[in-house]
Rosetta silent file (secondary structure, phi, psi, omega in degrees, C-alpha in Angstrom):
SEQUENCE: MTFTEKIPVICGPTGSGKTAVALEIAQKIPIEIVSADSGQVIRKLDIGTAKPNKKEQKLVRFHLIDMVEPGKSYSAFKFREDAQAAIADIRSRKKLPVVVGGTGLYLKALTGGIFDIESDNSEIRIQLEREMEKLGAQAMYNKLKNVDPEEASKIHLNNKIRITRALEIYHLTGLPKSRLVKTGRPKKSQYTFQFFCLMPPRAKLYERINARVERMLENGLLAETNFLVKSGIIELVQKMNVIGYNELIEHLKGNLTLEEAVLLIKQNSRRYAKRQFTWFRHQIKGDYFSTPQELKTAFLKEYGAFRDRALIKLDRI
SCORE:     score description
SCORE:     0.000 S_00000001
   1 L     0.000  127.621  177.969   26.562    9.640   -2.175 S_00000001
   2 L   -85.052  165.133 -174.974   25.441   13.015   -0.841 S_00000001
   3 H   -56.577  -45.054 -172.552   23.092   13.387    2.090 S_00000001
   4 H   -81.400   -3.111  177.683   20.061   14.403    0.045 S_00000001
   5 H   -76.329  -23.072 -179.143   20.391   11.569   -2.490 S_00000001
   6 E   -82.971  133.408  176.795   19.029    9.063    0.021 S_00000001
   7 E  -112.099  115.044 -179.808   15.268    8.730    0.282 S_00000001
   8 E   -74.391  145.035  177.713   14.112    7.138    3.560 S_00000001
   9 E  -126.279  121.047  173.834   11.346    4.530    3.523 S_00000001
  10 E  -101.076  113.072 -174.622    9.359    3.660    6.654 S_00000001
  11 E  -131.277  173.950 -179.458    7.693    0.328    6.001 S_00000001
  12 L   152.779  172.082 -178.141    6.182   -2.598    7.860 S_00000001
  13 L   -69.162  165.727  179.601    3.024   -4.678    8.195 S_00000001
  14 L   -58.970  139.539  177.272   -0.448   -3.251    8.686 S_00000001
  15 L    79.411    5.074 -176.628   -1.119   -1.855   12.151 S_00000001
  16 L   -79.172  -17.526  178.317    2.555   -1.591   13.121 S_00000001
  17 L   104.010   25.535 -176.480    2.430    2.181   13.651 S_00000001
  18 H   -61.915  -51.343 -176.726    4.230    3.475   10.543 S_00000001
  19 H   -65.660  -39.496 -179.310    2.194    6.639   10.053 S_00000001
  20 H   -60.742  -44.019 -179.555    2.222    7.505   13.762 S_00000001
  21 H   -70.311  -33.129  176.755    6.012    7.400   13.967 S_00000001
  22 H   -64.923  -38.234  177.875    6.278    9.391   10.728 S_00000001
  23 H   -65.288  -36.228  176.735    4.054   12.084   12.262 S_00000001
  24 H   -66.621  -41.199  178.390    6.349   12.214   15.287 S_00000001
  25 H   -63.046  -34.582 -179.289    9.375   12.586   13.028 S_00000001
  26 H   -63.993  -20.368  176.909    7.583   15.420   11.216 S_00000001
  27 L   -77.713  -13.366 -177.391    7.677   17.413   14.458 S_00000001
  28 L  -109.301  -31.121 -173.991   11.479   17.297   14.339 S_00000001
  29 L  -131.146  142.867  178.200   12.342   17.425   10.632 S_00000001
  30 L   -74.970   88.340 -178.271   10.693   19.233    7.686 S_00000001
  31 E  -113.174  164.452  165.800    9.358   16.168    5.873 S_00000001
  32 E  -132.719  146.181 -171.990    6.489   15.347    3.549 S_00000001
  33 E  -102.001  129.282  172.457    5.043   11.851    3.316 S_00000001
  34 E  -102.010  107.789 -176.530    4.675    9.833    0.127 S_00000001
  35 E   -72.130  131.947  175.581    2.082    7.172    0.928 S_00000001
  36 L  -117.759   62.055 -175.536    2.797    3.661   -0.385 S_00000001
  37 L  -132.111  117.255 -175.565   -0.566    2.140    0.535 S_00000001
  38 L   -67.576  -19.736  177.492   -2.824    0.586   -2.112 S_00000001
  39 L   -82.687  -36.033 -175.344   -5.919    1.235    0.013 S_00000001
  40 L   -75.171  -12.292  176.177   -5.249    4.896    0.670 S_00000001
  41 L   -74.082  -14.188 -173.740   -5.099    5.780   -3.030 S_00000001
  42 E   -90.679  125.824  177.158   -8.862    5.082   -3.211 S_00000001
  43 L   -69.390  152.422  176.516  -11.228    7.974   -2.590 S_00000001
  44 L    77.860  -18.098  176.698  -14.160    7.537   -0.180 S_00000001
  45 L   -97.720   90.936 -170.566  -12.445    4.635    1.623 S_00000001
  46 L  -106.022  -61.930 -173.749  -11.104    6.549    4.612 S_00000001
  47 L   -66.746  -45.077 -176.327  -11.582    4.897    8.002 S_00000001
  48 L   -69.349  -18.081  177.999  -11.035    1.315    6.857 S_00000001
  49 L  -100.562    5.082 -177.614   -7.756    2.185    5.115 S_00000001
  50 L    55.128   38.285  179.235   -6.448    4.145    8.128 S_00000001
  51 L   -65.923  140.619  179.488   -6.116    7.173    5.872 S_00000001
  52 L   -57.009  134.036 -179.471   -4.639   10.215    7.656 S_00000001
  53 L   -79.881  179.302 -175.713   -7.412   12.403    9.033 S_00000001
  54 H   -61.763  -38.096 -179.954   -7.721   16.177    8.561 S_00000001
  55 H   -64.569  -42.981 -179.774   -5.807   16.918   11.758 S_00000001
  56 H   -67.732  -35.546  179.608   -2.913   14.692   10.722 S_00000001
  57 H   -72.338  -16.982  173.648   -2.855   16.189    7.245 S_00000001
  58 H   -79.509  -26.199  179.771   -2.468   19.620    8.819 S_00000001
  59 H   -74.649  -36.534 -178.309    0.628   18.418   10.670 S_00000001
  60 L  -152.991  146.986 -179.530    2.383   17.171    7.553 S_00000001
  61 L   -79.943  132.096  177.227    1.606   17.074    3.852 S_00000001
  62 E  -107.194  140.841  175.944    0.670   13.664    2.434 S_00000001
  63 E  -116.578  152.360  175.061    1.078   12.680   -1.205 S_00000001
  64 L    67.094   37.342  166.094   -0.602    9.872   -3.188 S_00000001
  65 L  -116.864  152.393 -179.008   -3.777    9.522   -1.159 S_00000001
  66 L    55.971   52.390 -177.155   -7.248    9.871   -2.735 S_00000001
  67 L   -92.144  -32.685 -175.076   -5.916    9.294   -6.249 S_00000001
  68 E  -138.609  157.381  175.797   -8.740    7.254   -7.839 S_00000001
  69 L   -77.164  154.655  177.174  -12.433    6.528   -7.448 S_00000001
  70 L   -53.496  136.511  178.728  -13.508    3.080   -6.165 S_00000001
  71 L    92.847  -17.975  179.303  -13.335    0.488   -8.921 S_00000001
  72 L   -84.675  144.096 -178.380  -10.780    2.388  -11.004 S_00000001
  73 L   -78.528  146.752  174.511   -7.404    0.752  -11.569 S_00000001
  74 L  -144.936  100.241 -170.804   -4.211    2.213  -10.165 S_00000001
  75 L   -81.035  166.014  175.136   -1.224    0.101  -11.123 S_00000001
  76 H   -64.624  -33.853  176.699    2.156   -0.240   -9.502 S_00000001
  77 H   -62.555  -43.621  179.293    3.628    1.335  -12.634 S_00000001
  78 H   -65.644  -40.188  177.594    1.385    4.408  -12.161 S_00000001
  79 H   -58.915  -45.800 -178.827    2.320    4.538   -8.493 S_00000001
  80 H   -57.363  -45.949 -179.890    6.010    4.518   -9.391 S_00000001
  81 H   -63.390  -45.717 -178.779    5.581    7.428  -11.789 S_00000001
  82 H   -67.305  -38.874 -179.285    3.482    9.450   -9.329 S_00000001
  83 H   -66.039  -41.912  179.619    5.785    8.696   -6.400 S_00000001
  84 H   -66.708  -36.096  176.572    8.889    9.809   -8.258 S_00000001
  85 H   -65.918  -40.079  178.739    7.136   13.002   -9.306 S_00000001
  86 H   -65.304  -41.999  178.892    6.113   13.637   -5.682 S_00000001
  87 H   -60.805  -44.605  179.576    9.658   13.016   -4.454 S_00000001
  88 H   -62.883  -40.632  179.573   11.062   15.478   -7.001 S_00000001
  89 H   -63.719  -44.717 -179.551    8.449   18.073   -6.002 S_00000001
  90 H   -63.644  -45.083  179.727    9.220   17.707   -2.297 S_00000001
  91 H   -63.131  -34.099 -179.595   12.966   17.960   -2.860 S_00000001
  92 H   -64.887  -23.495  178.534   12.484   21.074   -4.984 S_00000001
  93 L   -99.942   18.798  174.165   10.995   22.752   -1.915 S_00000001
  94 L    61.063   31.403  174.058   13.981   21.742    0.251 S_00000001
  95 L  -113.701  164.455 -176.883   12.024   19.244    2.310 S_00000001
  96 E   -95.130  115.989  174.977   12.782   15.599    2.965 S_00000001
  97 E   -75.609  132.783  178.163   10.487   13.111    1.180 S_00000001
  98 E  -125.761  117.948  177.702    9.699   10.063    3.319 S_00000001
  99 E   -81.510  127.335 -177.110    7.981    7.073    1.749 S_00000001
 100 E  -131.166  122.010  177.463    5.605    5.456    4.252 S_00000001
 101 E   168.262  176.438 -176.799    3.587    2.309    3.619 S_00000001
 102 L  -131.479    9.755  177.988    3.261   -1.429    3.569 S_00000001
 103 L   -82.113  105.626 -173.801    2.125   -2.346    0.049 S_00000001
 104 H   -58.164  -40.684 -179.083    4.967   -4.531   -1.115 S_00000001
 105 H   -61.538  -39.751  178.762    4.154   -4.255   -4.827 S_00000001
 106 H   -67.041  -46.403 -178.460    4.308   -0.451   -4.652 S_00000001
 107 H   -62.878  -40.235  179.677    7.556   -0.431   -2.678 S_00000001
 108 H   -66.547  -40.910  179.625    9.169   -2.913   -5.045 S_00000001
 109 H   -62.329  -43.118 -176.757    8.055   -0.915   -8.079 S_00000001
 110 H   -72.913  -45.918 -171.053    9.458    2.335   -6.693 S_00000001
 111 H   -94.495  -21.971 -176.960   12.732    1.129   -5.218 S_00000001
 112 H  -114.948  -12.120 -179.066   13.595   -1.862   -7.383 S_00000001
 113 L   103.767  160.130 -179.267   12.064   -1.062  -10.762 S_00000001
 114 E  -151.592  154.777 -179.398    9.067   -2.312  -12.703 S_00000001
 115 L   -77.999  139.554 -177.676    8.281   -3.387  -16.213 S_00000001
 116 L   -82.350   71.596  177.237    6.722   -0.795  -18.486 S_00000001
 117 L  -121.596   95.622 -173.093    3.562   -2.757  -19.245 S_00000001
 118 L  -124.703  130.188 -177.184    0.690   -0.345  -18.853 S_00000001
 119 L  -153.030   50.071  179.793   -2.809   -0.771  -20.285 S_00000001
 120 L   -56.794  136.980  178.364   -5.397    0.978  -18.131 S_00000001
 121 L    61.555   23.680  179.113   -8.933    0.538  -19.462 S_00000001
 122 L   -72.022  157.760  177.779   -7.689   -1.832  -22.173 S_00000001
 123 H   -62.439  -34.971 -179.847  -10.113   -4.167  -23.917 S_00000001
 124 H   -63.924  -45.154 -179.542   -8.135   -7.104  -22.572 S_00000001
 125 H   -63.883  -45.015  179.848   -8.536   -5.955  -18.971 S_00000001
 126 H   -58.738  -44.067  179.193  -12.242   -5.295  -19.406 S_00000001
 127 H   -62.371  -43.508 -179.921  -12.692   -8.753  -20.920 S_00000001
 128 H   -66.245  -37.963  178.524  -10.754  -10.425  -18.100 S_00000001
 129 H   -65.759  -36.823  176.760  -12.735   -8.548  -15.453 S_00000001
 130 H   -66.354  -40.690  177.429  -15.967   -9.715  -17.053 S_00000001
 131 H   -63.389  -38.650  178.894  -14.680  -13.281  -17.063 S_00000001
 132 H   -61.373  -43.632  179.939  -13.754  -12.902  -13.387 S_00000001
 133 H   -66.019  -37.658 -176.255  -17.299  -11.812  -12.546 S_00000001
 134 H   -79.160  -43.934 -172.561  -18.837  -14.630  -14.583 S_00000001
 135 H   -95.193  -28.265 -178.432  -16.509  -17.523  -13.764 S_00000001
 136 L    95.787  164.167 -174.687  -15.189  -16.569  -10.320 S_00000001
 137 H   -64.629  -39.727 -176.773  -11.735  -16.328   -8.806 S_00000001
 138 H   -61.869  -44.512 -179.035  -11.080  -20.075   -8.644 S_00000001
 139 H   -65.459  -40.581  179.785  -11.657  -20.608  -12.368 S_00000001
 140 H   -70.997  -34.139  176.345   -9.499  -17.608  -13.311 S_00000001
 141 H   -63.820  -39.463  177.953   -6.803  -18.738  -10.905 S_00000001
 142 H   -64.559  -36.306  175.976   -6.788  -22.116  -12.656 S_00000001
 143 H   -62.646  -42.070  179.478   -6.333  -20.328  -15.991 S_00000001
 144 H   -65.158  -40.043  178.847   -3.337  -18.505  -14.579 S_00000001
 145 H   -60.010  -33.573 -179.320   -1.882  -21.751  -13.261 S_00000001
 146 H   -70.078  -35.287 -175.888   -2.052  -23.167  -16.791 S_00000001
 147 H  -100.016  -24.571 -177.553   -0.102  -20.300  -18.394 S_00000001
 148 L  -151.588   72.160 -177.132    2.097  -19.144  -15.515 S_00000001
 149 H   -61.083  -31.781 -179.534    2.214  -21.643  -12.614 S_00000001
 150 H   -66.093  -45.187  178.612    5.199  -19.890  -11.013 S_00000001
 151 H   -67.778  -38.524 -179.887    3.395  -16.552  -10.755 S_00000001
 152 H   -61.100  -34.067 -178.950    0.191  -18.276   -9.625 S_00000001
 153 L   -66.302  -17.035 -178.434    2.069  -19.853   -6.710 S_00000001
 154 L   -94.873   -5.985 -173.124    2.788  -16.333   -5.400 S_00000001
 155 L  -116.230  136.135  175.258   -0.842  -15.167   -5.507 S_00000001
 156 L   -70.225  140.014 -174.106   -3.706  -16.054   -3.176 S_00000001
 157 L   -65.461  -11.554  176.399   -6.538  -17.640   -5.136 S_00000001
 158 L   -98.581   -0.066 -178.927   -8.946  -14.955   -3.855 S_00000001
 159 L   -84.898   86.083 -173.522   -6.794  -12.020   -4.988 S_00000001
 160 H   -63.247  -37.048 -176.372   -8.828  -11.115   -8.048 S_00000001
 161 H   -65.745  -47.104 -178.518   -6.832   -8.005   -8.922 S_00000001
 162 H   -70.172  -34.816  176.526   -3.434   -9.734   -9.064 S_00000001
 163 H   -62.712  -46.948  179.834   -4.854  -12.754  -10.915 S_00000001
 164 H   -61.443  -43.707 -178.000   -6.405  -10.455  -13.512 S_00000001
 165 H   -64.454  -42.404 -179.923   -3.219   -8.416  -13.855 S_00000001
 166 H   -64.365  -40.437  177.016   -1.015  -11.498  -14.333 S_00000001
 167 H   -66.647  -36.980  179.132   -3.371  -12.836  -17.003 S_00000001
 168 H   -62.566  -45.107  179.087   -3.436   -9.404  -18.657 S_00000001
 169 H   -59.935  -40.735  179.009    0.362   -9.319  -18.877 S_00000001
 170 H   -62.756  -44.229 -179.403    0.322  -12.775  -20.456 S_00000001
 171 H   -69.356  -32.318 -179.865   -2.248  -11.715  -23.053 S_00000001
 172 H   -72.442  -39.158 -171.175   -0.398   -8.454  -23.778 S_00000001
 173 H  -108.426  -19.977 -174.514    3.050   -9.953  -24.220 S_00000001
 174 L    78.692    5.841 -179.585    2.478  -13.626  -24.966 S_00000001
 175 L  -127.601  146.433  176.324    4.873  -14.412  -22.121 S_00000001
 176 L   -68.087  147.841 -179.044    4.223  -15.285  -18.461 S_00000001
 177 H   -59.036  -39.045 -178.532    4.974  -12.542  -15.978 S_00000001
 178 H   -59.434  -35.429  178.329    7.381  -14.806  -14.071 S_00000001
 179 H   -73.065  -39.935  178.608    9.535  -15.144  -17.200 S_00000001
 180 H   -61.377  -39.453  179.539    9.468  -11.412  -17.892 S_00000001
 181 H   -61.275  -36.559 -176.872   10.663  -10.722  -14.359 S_00000001
 182 H   -79.172  -33.598 -171.793   13.642  -13.014  -14.909 S_00000001
 183 H  -110.005  -18.436 -177.114   14.635  -11.875  -18.398 S_00000001
 184 L   -81.343  179.973  179.669   13.346   -8.343  -18.746 S_00000001
 185 L  -118.670   99.505  179.930   14.889   -5.075  -17.702 S_00000001
 186 L   -68.558  148.308  176.968   12.893   -3.294  -15.019 S_00000001
 187 E   -71.793  123.675  179.867   13.036    0.480  -14.906 S_00000001
 188 L   -89.590  150.666  177.663   15.292    1.503  -12.058 S_00000001
 189 L   -77.058  153.423  176.948   14.674    4.544   -9.904 S_00000001
 190 L   -81.116   -6.367 -176.471   17.020    7.497  -10.067 S_00000001
 191 L  -105.686  160.100  172.485   17.057    7.597   -6.262 S_00000001
 192 E  -104.893  133.351 -174.710   18.775    5.548   -3.579 S_00000001
 193 E  -113.397  144.417  176.226   16.467    4.329   -0.811 S_00000001
 194 E  -121.012  122.434 -174.250   17.143    3.533    2.834 S_00000001
 195 E   -94.974  132.702  170.509   14.662    1.238    4.573 S_00000001
 196 E  -118.204  103.881 -174.675   13.494    1.549    8.168 S_00000001
 197 E   -99.034  122.187  178.340   11.255   -1.475    8.783 S_00000001
 198 E   -93.918  108.130 -174.926    8.916   -1.464   11.773 S_00000001
 199 L  -128.362   82.390  179.155    8.402   -5.112   12.716 S_00000001
 200 L   -63.404  158.915  172.553    6.857   -5.536   16.204 S_00000001
 201 L   -53.868  143.509 -172.032    6.822   -8.980   17.824 S_00000001
 202 H   -53.702  -46.049 -178.414    4.036  -11.004   16.228 S_00000001
 203 H   -63.038  -41.007  179.609    1.886  -11.219   19.382 S_00000001
 204 H   -65.391  -41.230  179.092    2.226   -7.487   20.009 S_00000001
 205 H   -62.479  -42.712 -179.979    1.333   -6.681   16.410 S_00000001
 206 H   -63.420  -36.555  175.103   -1.800   -8.824   16.573 S_00000001
 207 H   -62.245  -43.215  179.751   -2.868   -6.976   19.728 S_00000001
 208 H   -63.110  -41.677 -179.329   -2.360   -3.667   17.907 S_00000001
 209 H   -63.535  -46.754  179.376   -4.372   -4.900   14.914 S_00000001
 210 H   -59.911  -42.581 -179.881   -7.304   -6.022   17.076 S_00000001
 211 H   -66.904  -37.101 -179.284   -7.297   -2.696   18.929 S_00000001
 212 H   -67.343  -38.038  176.806   -7.116   -0.747   15.655 S_00000001
 213 H   -61.066  -42.626  178.125  -10.150   -2.561   14.262 S_00000001
 214 H   -62.365  -39.968  178.895  -12.079   -1.616   17.398 S_00000001
 215 H   -65.417  -39.713  178.704  -10.995    2.035   16.976 S_00000001
 216 H   -60.408  -40.474  178.431  -12.098    2.020   13.350 S_00000001
 217 H   -67.179  -40.878  177.253  -15.552    0.853   14.406 S_00000001
 218 H   -63.253  -32.258 -178.543  -15.689    3.502   17.129 S_00000001
 219 L   -83.878   -1.322  173.661  -14.708    6.101   14.518 S_00000001
 220 L   106.730   27.168 -178.884  -17.592    5.105   12.253 S_00000001
 221 H   -62.103  -39.859  179.630  -16.391    2.348    9.906 S_00000001
 222 H   -65.003  -42.321  179.105  -19.832    0.714    9.810 S_00000001
 223 H   -64.953  -38.831  178.166  -21.508    4.037    9.022 S_00000001
 224 H   -63.329  -43.580  179.094  -18.921    4.728    6.304 S_00000001
 225 H   -64.554  -41.644  178.711  -19.554    1.313    4.749 S_00000001
 226 H   -62.417  -39.101  177.316  -23.311    1.832    4.920 S_00000001
 227 H   -62.749  -42.230  179.208  -22.906    5.186    3.161 S_00000001
 228 H   -63.428  -39.942  178.598  -20.909    3.523    0.371 S_00000001
 229 H   -63.380  -46.287 -178.368  -23.616    0.872   -0.040 S_00000001
 230 H   -69.897  -19.170  178.321  -26.363    3.495   -0.211 S_00000001
 231 L   -78.655   -5.739  177.014  -24.283    5.465   -2.722 S_00000001
 232 L    81.727   19.467 -179.126  -24.735    2.599   -5.173 S_00000001
 233 L  -117.013   27.585 -175.945  -21.074    1.663   -5.448 S_00000001
 234 H   -58.616  -42.124 -179.110  -21.193   -1.555   -3.440 S_00000001
 235 H   -68.125  -35.545  179.101  -19.850   -3.668   -6.325 S_00000001
 236 H   -67.455  -39.553  178.870  -17.026   -1.222   -6.970 S_00000001
 237 H   -66.064  -44.387  179.416  -16.030   -1.276   -3.308 S_00000001
 238 H   -61.443  -34.506 -179.294  -16.111   -5.075   -3.198 S_00000001
 239 H   -62.830  -31.428 -178.379  -13.920   -5.159   -6.313 S_00000001
 240 H   -73.136  -19.197  174.526  -11.152   -3.273   -4.456 S_00000001
 241 L    54.983   45.671  178.231  -11.006   -6.111   -1.900 S_00000001
 242 L   -91.947  125.395 -178.233   -9.971   -3.853    1.009 S_00000001
 243 L   -57.088  133.553  179.186  -10.152   -5.607    4.381 S_00000001
 244 L   114.335  -47.040 -175.983  -12.928   -4.198    6.554 S_00000001
 245 H   -78.588  -48.641 -178.238  -15.406   -3.140    3.915 S_00000001
 246 H   -61.001  -38.616  179.431  -16.316   -6.482    2.346 S_00000001
 247 H   -64.184  -42.449  179.960  -16.887   -8.063    5.747 S_00000001
 248 H   -73.158  -29.278  174.438  -19.194   -5.246    6.830 S_00000001
 249 H   -62.919  -40.955  177.176  -20.993   -5.335    3.488 S_00000001
 250 H   -63.959  -34.085  175.276  -21.810   -8.980    4.184 S_00000001
 251 H   -65.772  -44.987 -178.713  -23.147   -7.895    7.576 S_00000001
 252 H   -66.962  -25.051  175.391  -25.323   -5.227    5.976 S_00000001
 253 L   -78.134  -12.099 -178.678  -26.629   -7.855    3.552 S_00000001
 254 L    91.712    8.510 -178.552  -27.652   -9.967    6.533 S_00000001
 255 L   -86.166  -18.600  179.740  -25.122  -12.725    5.863 S_00000001
 256 L  -137.628  145.612  168.368  -23.064  -12.050    9.017 S_00000001
 257 L   -73.000  164.258  179.028  -23.828  -10.680   12.456 S_00000001
 258 H   -61.827  -40.907  179.430  -21.838   -7.593   13.397 S_00000001
 259 H   -61.685  -42.502  179.286  -19.830   -9.645   15.865 S_00000001
 260 H   -64.670  -41.026 -179.740  -19.006  -12.225   13.182 S_00000001
 261 H   -64.437  -42.770 -179.697  -18.005   -9.502   10.732 S_00000001
 262 H   -64.404  -43.934  177.811  -15.714   -7.807   13.258 S_00000001
 263 H   -60.973  -36.987 -179.940  -14.022  -11.086   14.156 S_00000001
 264 H   -70.069  -38.011  176.633  -13.503  -11.761   10.454 S_00000001
 265 H   -60.589  -45.908  179.587  -11.969   -8.310    9.899 S_00000001
 266 H   -62.687  -43.877 -178.980   -9.506   -8.949   12.714 S_00000001
 267 H   -63.840  -46.602 -179.857   -8.700  -12.416   11.414 S_00000001
 268 H   -65.911  -35.502  177.538   -8.179  -11.251    7.826 S_00000001
 269 H   -65.685  -42.391  179.066   -6.050   -8.323    9.005 S_00000001
 270 H   -65.311  -39.857  178.710   -3.817  -10.636   11.032 S_00000001
 271 H   -64.484  -40.506  178.148   -3.445  -13.005    8.077 S_00000001
 272 H   -63.380  -43.081  178.625   -2.509  -10.098    5.827 S_00000001
 273 H   -61.818  -37.852  179.062    0.053   -8.898    8.365 S_00000001
 274 H   -62.281  -42.702  178.202    1.541  -12.385    8.502 S_00000001
 275 H   -65.733  -36.793  177.669    2.018  -12.376    4.725 S_00000001
 276 H   -65.071  -41.904  177.159    3.600   -8.918    4.941 S_00000001
 277 H   -51.257  -51.335 -177.560    6.008  -10.143    7.622 S_00000001
 278 H   -62.424  -42.757 -178.121    7.225  -12.859    5.278 S_00000001
 279 H   -63.500  -48.226 -178.128    7.495  -10.501    2.313 S_00000001
 280 H   -62.678  -41.945 -179.518    9.501   -7.844    4.130 S_00000001
 281 H   -60.890  -34.165 -176.077   11.888  -10.383    5.617 S_00000001
 282 H   -94.111  -24.006 -171.377   12.645  -11.821    2.178 S_00000001
 283 H  -108.225  -23.735 -172.375   12.435   -8.724   -0.027 S_00000001
 284 L  -108.938  124.621  173.650   13.689   -5.739    1.951 S_00000001
 285 L  -101.334  108.731 -178.073   17.290   -5.096    2.877 S_00000001
 286 L  -169.876 -165.427  178.774   17.300   -2.497    5.611 S_00000001
 287 E   -94.935  138.578 -177.487   17.229   -1.932    9.344 S_00000001
 288 E  -112.689  140.421 -176.265   14.505   -3.622   11.386 S_00000001
 289 E  -133.081  141.122 -178.259   12.986   -2.232   14.579 S_00000001
 290 L   -84.852  -26.104 -177.527   10.694   -3.778   17.181 S_00000001
 291 L  -131.574  153.875  176.573    9.189   -0.522   18.452 S_00000001
 292 H   -58.559  -36.181 -178.872    8.299    2.861   16.956 S_00000001
 293 H   -63.968  -40.544  178.281   10.629    4.559   19.451 S_00000001
 294 H   -63.199  -42.516  179.314   13.609    2.508   18.259 S_00000001
 295 H   -65.336  -45.269 -179.423   12.844    3.404   14.657 S_00000001
 296 H   -59.208  -45.038  179.925   12.358    7.075   15.472 S_00000001
 297 H   -60.407  -45.790 -179.595   15.688    7.248   17.332 S_00000001
 298 H   -66.120  -39.509 -179.458   17.569    5.615   14.452 S_00000001
 299 H   -63.335  -47.866 -178.565   15.825    7.789   11.870 S_00000001
 300 H   -67.462  -30.691  176.212   16.647   11.033   13.673 S_00000001
 301 H   -65.169  -36.838 -177.930   20.232    9.913   14.159 S_00000001
 302 H   -81.286  -39.006 -171.325   20.526    9.434   10.408 S_00000001
 303 H  -119.885    5.613 -177.048   18.488   12.403    9.193 S_00000001
 304 L   -58.627  -29.886 -178.688   18.318   14.767   12.164 S_00000001
 305 L   -74.884   -9.243 -176.490   20.765   17.165   10.542 S_00000001
 306 H   -60.993  -34.587 -179.729   18.440   17.622    7.597 S_00000001
 307 H   -58.096  -49.895 -179.079   16.586   20.398    9.392 S_00000001
 308 H   -64.984  -41.727 -179.121   19.689   22.539    9.706 S_00000001
 309 H   -65.612  -40.374  179.378   20.858   21.757    6.180 S_00000001
 310 H   -63.247  -41.345  179.900   17.430   22.552    4.739 S_00000001
 311 H   -66.420  -38.041  178.081   17.358   25.884    6.560 S_00000001
 312 H   -62.589  -44.086 -179.833   20.842   26.750    5.336 S_00000001
 313 H   -64.238  -39.504  178.846   19.808   26.048    1.729 S_00000001
 314 H   -63.924  -37.540  179.173   16.671   28.149    2.156 S_00000001
 315 H   -64.076  -29.141 -176.646   18.775   31.042    3.482 S_00000001
 316 H   -82.233  -14.332 -178.790   20.909   30.926    0.357 S_00000001
 317 L   -74.644    0.000    0.000   17.979   31.225   -2.014 S_00000001
């Protein structure tokens, strides 16, 4: 394996500091970041998804942010295709692509392969989404349990997007997704990936999450949510099920006080981080780090020479 065949991945739960450490690395090595965050692909949802701001985007180029409008689907299969194209583009310009994110489905699709079952805007999906709106998540979850109990056991009963997708796969193929995963042949990536997982101690991570929610509010998360509501896309935003927005929408509807909404955002964020902890521990084989500094040191030890090698290659062109 040559040096440039390895693609580094900085991953970890929400609020762990992945993007911040990547920005620090960008000051040492000529990198570009491929975002693996299902919230950051959505346009107009900026503060609540911790999307890199204009200043940060001037420091380093980000790929795969602001890809779709609220309410539009963006599958893991599409992410895989776009991410591989971004990686090839970055490498063609003699820079180091670094995948940064915490969406497990995206990371698994890119690094481990995914089934080529794609049907954006299909009649089946539209029908299932209408059923979801009419019957509710619990009823649709029960339908999934009837046809694919194994897959249903992996999905939270309030995760409307994953429930719909699993049912869609069943209707498209006539087989449960769990069976396809076991017997099918996922598309493998042409690249080799090296994982750097940022996993702070649980108590420390929860402190970081609570502080980040407060910063988001200080930076205008409530005003951003109010703007989205007044823009007439409230249902589309709710459909994306991004933590932070739905809670504040309920506040703006008068169903929650601001204090109650903020506490709920923190609670839901911590619960999400807990699920990510479990997923990374079971799904990712790589090096784990408790602090951003430890990860940065290990990363630069592994890839620090890339700067010199990249410059040498540029000189030869």
